N, C-alpha and C positions, 0 to 999 in steps of 0.2 A: 806496188811493192808487195812481195810475197810475205805472208805472215809467218813468223817463227813458230815451229811446232814445239809444244811442251813435251818433255820427257815423261815417262810413266810416273817417276817419283814426283816431278813437278805437278802433275795432274793430281796425285794423292795429296800433296801439300795444299794445293788450292781447294780441293774438295773438303779436307778435314778442317781447314781454317774457316771455310764457308759454313760448314755445319756447326762449328764452334760459335761463330758469330751469330748464327741462327738462334742458338740457345740463349746467348747473352741478350740479343735484341728482343727476343720473345719475352724473356723475363721482365724487361722494362716495358715493352709495348702492351703486354697483356693487361696491365692495370687500367689502361684507357677504356677499352670496351667493357671491362668489368665494373666500371663506374656506376652504371644504372643498377647493377645487382649489389655491388659491395657497399655503396653509400647507404641505402636503406637498411641493409643487414647490420651494419655497424652504427647506424644512426649518426652519420657525420655530414658536415656541410661541404659545399664546393671548396671553400678555403682550406678545410682540414684535408680534403682529398688532394688538393694542390700541394700541401705540405708533405704528404706521403710520397708523391711523385718527386718532389724536390729533395727529400731526404736522401734518396738513393743517389741522385746526381751530385749533391753537395758532398756527401761522404766519399763518393767515388773520386771527386776532384781533389779533396784533401788527401786521400790515400795516394793518389798519383803524385802529388807534390812531395810527399814523404818518401815515395819509392824512387823518385827521379834520380837522386844521387847514386843509387845502387843499381839502376837498371842496366848499366853497361858493365857491371862487375861479375855477372854470372852468365852461364849458358842460357840462352833464351828458352830452350825447351824446359829446363828445370824451373825457371821462373814462371813460365806459362802453367806448368802443372801445379805449382804451389798455389798460385792465385785462383786457378780454376777449381781446385779442391775446396778452397774457402768459399767460392761462389756457390758451389753445389750445396754446402752445408747451410749457407745463408738462405738459399731458395727453399731448402727443406724447412727451415724455421718459419718462413713465410707461409708455407703450406700447413703448418701446425699452429699458427698464431690464432688465438680465440678472441682477441680484443683489438681495438684500434691502436692502443699504445704498444702492445706487443708486436703488432704488425709494423708499426713505425720503427721499433727497435730492430726488427728483423730486416727491414729494408735498408737501414743504416749499415748493418753488418754485411749484407749482400753487396752493397755499394762499395764498401771498403776493399773487397776482393774483386768484384766484377768490373769495377771501373778502370782497373789497370790492364785488364786483358786485351782490350781493343788496341792499346798502345803497343803492347808486346806483339800482337798479331801484325800490325803495320810495320813494326821494326823487322820482323821476320820476312815479310814481303819485300821490304827494301833491301835486305841482305841477300835474298835469293833471286830476285828478278830485276833485270835491267829496266831503266826508265822507258825504253822504247816499247816494252810490252806491259808496262805497269798499269796502263789504262785498262787493258783487257783483264788483268788480274783483279783490279779494283771493281771492274764490271761484274765479275763472278762473285766477288765478296758482297757486292751490293745485292746479289740474289738472295742473300741471307735475310735482308730486309723484306724482300718480296715474298720469299717462301714462308716467312713467319706469318704473313697474312694468308697465304694459300693454305698452308697446313696447320700452322700453330693457332692463329686466332679463331678460326671457325671451330677447330677441335676444342680449344680452350673454352670458348663460349658454350659449346655443347656440354662439356664436362661441368661447367659452372652452373648451368641451368638444371642439369640432372643430379649432380652430387654436391653442389655448393661452390662458392668462390675459391675455396682452398684447393680444389682438385687440379686446376691448371698448373699450379706450382709443383705439385707432386709429379705431374706429367713431365715438366721441364727437368726435374731431378733425374728421372729415369733415362731420358734422352742424354743428359749431360754425363751420366756415369759411363755410358757406352762410348761417348766421344773421348772422355778422359782415358779410358783403357786403350783405345786406338792410338792416341797420341803417345802414351807411355810405350806401347809396343813397337810402333812403326816410324815415328818421327825421329830423324837423325839429330844428333847434337848440333846446335847452331851457335858456334863459339868463335867465328872468324874475327869478331871485334875484340876478343880477348888477346889476340896475337899482336895487336897494336900496342907498342910500348908506351906506357903513361905512368907517371908517378903520382897523379892526382888522387887525393882521397875523395870520399863520397861528397863531402860538403864543398870542396874546391870545385869538383866536377859540376855540382849543381849550380854554384855561383857563376861559373864560366858560362853555363848554358843560359841562365836567366839574364845575364848581362850582355848577351850578344844582341846587337840592335836589329839584325836581320831576323833572328828568331822571335824577337819581341813583336815585330811587325806581323809575322806569321800568326803569332798567338792572338793578336788583335783581330785579325781576319777570322780566326777560328771562333772567337768569342761571339761575333755577330752571326756567323754561320749557324751556331747552335740556337740562337734566339728564336728563329722562326718555328722550327719543329717543336721545341720545348714549350712554346707559348700556346700553340694550337693543339698539340697532341693530347694533353691530359683531358680535354673536354670535347674531343672529336666525336665520341660515341654519344655523349649527352646532347651535343648540338644536333646530331643526326636524328636522335629520337624525339627530342623536345621542340626543336625548331624546324627541321626539315620534315618532321612527321613520319619518319621511318619507324618500323616496328623492330623489336628486339630480334624477331625471327629473320628479318631482312638483313641485319648487320653481318652475319656470317657470309651471306651471298655477296654483299658489297665488298667485304674484305677479300673474298676469294677471287672475284672477277678482277679487282684492282691488282691483286697480287700476281695473278697469272700474267696479266699484261706487263707488270713490272719485271717478272722473271724473263720474259721474252725481250723486253727493251734493254735491260741492264747490260748483258754482254754486247748487244749491238751498239749501245751508247759508248761502252768502254772501247770497243774496236774503233769506232768513229772518232773518239777523242784522241786516240793515238795517231790516226791518219790525218784528221782535219786540224787538230791543234787543241790542246787541253783548255787554254784560256778562251778560245772561241766557243768551245762547247759550254764552258761555264757561263759566259755572257748570254748565250742563247737560252740556256736553262733558266737563268736569272730573270731575263725579260719575260719569258713565258710565265714564271712563277708570280711576278708582280701583278700581272693582269688576272690570273686565275684565282689568286688568294683574295684580292679585293672583291671579285665577283662572288666567290664561294661564301665568304664571311658575311655577305649582305643578303644571302638567300633566305626565303621563307619556305613554306611547305613546297616540296619539290618531288616530282615523280622519281622513283627509284632508278629508272634507266638514265635519267639526266644526271643524277648524283653519281652514277657509275662512270659516265663519260667524263664528268668534271674531275673525278678522283683519278682516273687514268691519266688525264692530261697533267694534273697536279703532280702525280708521282713520277711522270716522265721528266718534269722540270726538276724535281728533287733529285732524281737519279743523275741527271746531267750535271747538276751542281756538285753533288757529293763525289761522284766518280772522278770528275776532272780535277776538283780541288784537292782530293786526297792524293791523287797521283802527283800533282804539282808539289804539294806540301811534303810528300815523302822524299823529294829530291833536295830539299833545303838543307838538312843537317849533314855534317861530316860523319863518316862511318863510326868514329869513336864516340860520337855524341848521340847516335840514333836512338838508343834506348831512353836516355834522359830527355831528349827532345820530344819523342813520341809520348812519353809519360806526362811531361808538362803540357804538351798540346792537348792531350786527352783530358787532363785536369782542368785546363782552361775551358774546354768545351763543356765538361760536366758541371763545373761550378757556375758558369754563366747560364747554362741550361737550367740548373736548379733554381737560380735566382729568377730566371724568366718564368719558370713554372709557378713560383710563388707569386710573382707579380700578376701573372695571368689569373691566379686564383683570387687575387684581390680585386682585379678589374671585373671579372665575370661574376654576376650575381644571378640567382634563380628567382624568377617571379613566382607568385603563388600558383599560377597556372602550370608551372614546371618549365616554362620557356627560359632559355639563357639570354640574359641581357648584356649588351656591350661587347658581343663577340665580334661585331664589325670593327670595333676599336682595335682589337687584336690584329685584324687583317691589315689595317693601316700601319700599325707599328712594325709588323713583319715586312711589309712592302718597303718601308723606309730603310729597314736594316739591310734588305737585299741590295738596295741602291748603293749603300756605303760599301758592302762587301765587294761589289764589282770593282771599285777603286782599289781596295786593299789587296785583292787577289792579283790585280795588275802589277803591283810592286813585287809580289811573290814570283809571278811569271817572269818579270824582267830579271830578277836575281837568278832564277834557274837557267834562263837563256844565256846569261853571261857566264854562269858556272859551267855550262855544257861546252863552252868554247875552250875552257882551260883544263877540264878534267872529266873523267867518266863517272857519272853518278848511278 
C-alpha cells in the first residue's frame, strides 16, 4: 500500500510539534542525568531527588484535571500558546533557583503549565491527521524523545559540568522562545471542534468524560504505561555511574548513541505500526521490554559498549510501545471530547508517574559505597506492570476496531 504524502503545511505541523515536544521532554528528562551533579550541589538524598521529579509530574497531572473541562472550549493554538508561555517562565525559574526548596517550587510551577501541553499536542494531531497515518506522525513525535538524548542531554550535561546545573534550564528557555514565536507566526487556528454544537458547560463536559466507561479503561492502561518509565528514569544516571561503573564523561556518549538509534527507529516503527497493526507492535515492544528491563536492572559493572547495546534495545521497545499505544489511544475519544480526554489522559499519566517516581525514591537506597540498592526490585515491578498493560491495551484496540467499522476517526 502506497504511503500518503504529507503536504508542506502538514510537514511544518509535524516538525514544530516535534520540536515543541523536544523542549518539554528535555525539561523533564534533564533532571535524571543531572542527579550525580545536582544532589551533591544541593546536598539532598535520593528520596528528596525523587520528590523533585515527582513534583513536576503530580502538579502537571492536577493541572490537567483542572484544564480538562475547558480543553474543548478554545482554539487549540491559543490554548497551546498560553500553556507554553507558562512552561517557559517555569523553566526560567528552575534555571534561577538557588536552593532545593525553590527548585521544588519552580518544578511545581513548570509542571502546572508543561503537563497540559502534551495533551494539546495529541489533540491537534488527532484533529489534523487520519488514523491510517497517525502511527507515522507519532513516530516522528517520538523523535523528540530521541533527539532530546542526541542533542539535549549531552549538551545539557556539558553545560552543567562547565557552568553548573542551572545552565541546562536556561538553554531550554532559549530554544522554547524560538519555538513559541514560530507557533504564533505560522500555525493556523485549530478550531474545528468548536463548530460542533454543544450546550455543555465545562463541569458537565468534564463529568461526561470521566464517567465514560471506555475512557476509564483507557486511563487505566495509561496509568500503568507511565509506571515503568517514571520508576526507572529518575535514577538511570545514578545507576549507570554507581552500579554499572560508567564515568560522568561516558554518559553523554551513551545518551547520544542511544538517541541516534532511537531517531532512526522511531519513524520506522511508526510506519510499521500503521502497516503491521498497532496492537501487534505494542505486544512485540512489550515482550521485548520485559526481558531487557529484568536483565538491565540486575547488572553490575558493565562495559560501555554493552550498556549501549542494551539501551538501544530497551529504547526500541519503549518506542514500539509508546508510538503504537498513542496512536490507538488517540482514536478513542469523540471529536467533541478530544481536548478533555487528552487532558485527562495526560493527567492520569503524570500523576501515576509522579507517584511511581516517589515510590521508586522510597525503594532505592544508596549504600555508603555509592551503589544503588534494590534497583532490581524496580525492574520486576516494571515488568509486572507491562504484562498488565498488554491486556488493558487489548480492550482499547478492540474498541477502536469496532469504532472503525461505524465511523471515520
